[in-house]
N, C-alpha and C positions, 0 to 999 in steps of 0.2 A: 503494499500499501504506499508507504512511504514514496519510492521510488514514482510509483505513479503520480504522486501527489507531486513530488519535483517534475516531473514532465510534464505534467499541467501548468505548474508554475511558467516553468519554460516558456510553454505554449501561449500562455496569455501575456506573459512579459514581450513576445514581440508583435503585441498588440492584435491578436487572431482571435476570431470566434470558433466555438468546436459545436457539434453536435453527438449523438451518442454514434451513428453510423463511422463518422469520421474518425471519434476516438478509438473506434474498433478499429476500423482500417489502419490507421496513422500509429496509433499508441498503443494499441494492443489492450485497452481497456476497455474491461465488458461490464463493469458497473460504474459508469461515467456518475449519474445521480448520487451515489454513494461518495464519490473522491470529490466532488463537488462541495458535497454536505462535509466534509473534513476541512476542506479549504476554507468554507465559511465558518467553522467553529474556530479555526485559529483567527478569525478577524479579517479575511479576505472578503470583501465586497465585490460579489459577481453576479452581475444581472441576467435576465433570463427572460426567453418569450417563446412562444410557439409558432414554427415555421413549417411550411409544407415541403415536405421531403418525397421524390420519387422513386421506390424502389425498383429494383431490377424487373421484375415482373409488371411494370410501367402503373403500378398502383400508387395513387399519393395517400401520403399518411402524414400524421403531425407529431413531430419530434420537438424536444428543447432544443435550443441554441445558447448557448452560454458564452458570455465574456466579460470584460472587467472596462469598466467605462474610468479613463484613468483621470477625470475632472471631478468624480465623485471620490471624496478623501475619509469621510468619517459615514460609521454606520447609523442609521435613526435608530432609536432606542424608545421604546413604549416607556411612558413619565408611571411612575408607582402613584397608585391612588392612597 
C-alpha cells in the first residue's frame, strides 16, 4: 500500500488526473478508492467527480476521476456545535 500511495503522490505531483481504469492499467492499483482514502486521511486534499468512460465493449459507464487542485491549500472542516 505504501508503494502505491507513493506512486499516486508522484502521479498527482505531475498535475495528472486518474480514474480506476487508468490506475489499473498504468500503476497496477486495483483499489484506487482505498488509496485515495489513505491519502485523504494523511491530509492530502483530493478533488473528485464522475466522468463517462467508454469500456472495451463500447459500453459507457461512469467512473470517478481524482485530481489535486494546487490552488486549494486547506481542508474545510465542520464546525463543532
